[in-house]
N, C-alpha and C positions, 0 to 999 in steps of 0.2 A: 279772206275778206271779200264779201260780196259788195260789189259797187254797181249801182244802176241809176238811170236817169228817170225812173219811174217812181211813183210814191209808195208802192209796195214791193215786196219780193214774192213773186208768184209761188204758191205752195207753202209759204211760210207764214208763221204768225209773229207780229211784232210784239215783243214783250216789254222792252224798255227803251226809253227815248232819252238820248244823251245830249241832244241839241246840235247846234250848228258847228261844223268843222270846216277847215279851210287849209288850202296850201297855195303858196305863191312863189313866183321867182320874177326877177326882173332881168332881162336880157337885152344886150346891146348888139347892134349889127357890128360886123368887122370889116376892115378895109378889103380883104381878099373876097368876101361875099358881095360887098358893094360894087367891086369892080366887075364881078362876073354878072351881077344882076344888070349893071349898066350895059354891058355887052348884050345881054339877052334882050333888053328892052328895044334894041336896035332891030332884032330879027323876029322878036316874039317868042312866046312860049312860057312854059312854067319856070319859075324862079326857085329852082330846087335847092339852092343853099338856104334861102329864107324858109322853104317848106320844111327842110330838116331842122333848122333852128327852132321854128315853132313846135314841131313835134317833140323835139328834146325838152323844150320849155314845159309843154303839156305833161310830159312824162314825170318831169321833176316836181311840179305843182301837185300832181295826183299822188306821187309817192309821199309827199309831205302831208297831205291830206289823210292818207291811210295811216300814216304813223301817228298822227293826232288822234284819229279815231280808235286805234288800237290802245293808246294810253289812256283813253277813257273807259275802255272795256268792251267797245263796240265790235261786233262781228260783221257789220254791215253799214253801208252808207247809201241812203236813198235820196232821190231828188238831185242828183249830181249835175252841177252846171259849171261851164267855163265862161270866162269873161276876160277880155284883153283890153288894156287901155294904155295910152302913150304916157309916160311919165317923164320924158326929156327927148330932146332931138336925138333920133336913132335908138331909143331905148323904150322897151315896152314891159309892162307887168302882165303876166298871165296868171290868173287867179282861178281856182276851182274850189267850189264850196257845195256843201250838202248836209244832210241830217244824219248824225251817227245814231244807229239803233242796234239793239240786240234782237235777233230773230231766232226762232226755233222751228223745227219740223213738228207739224201737228201730229198728235197720236193718230194711229189708224182707227178708222171707224168700223 
């Protein structure tokens, strides 16, 4: 599956448009990460526990988007975007969305 944040796939022809696809997950912080984040706030620096949590969430949302695109018969997703929103205290939704398409290699000229 080709996934890109551009409108087209360079070197490929778009031959079919399947429409919007999306994947999402809602994740909550946990006590262990909160405690370590609180300690890190005292001395400064990256909150690695939260960085890992968000990366895992983006990966899960992207996996779900790809599954949805494959079910439609797409072999590519263009215009991929990610969005994050708070849905409850300590919980956030990670959403990715894009356009499912079918692309082919153009014939040689």
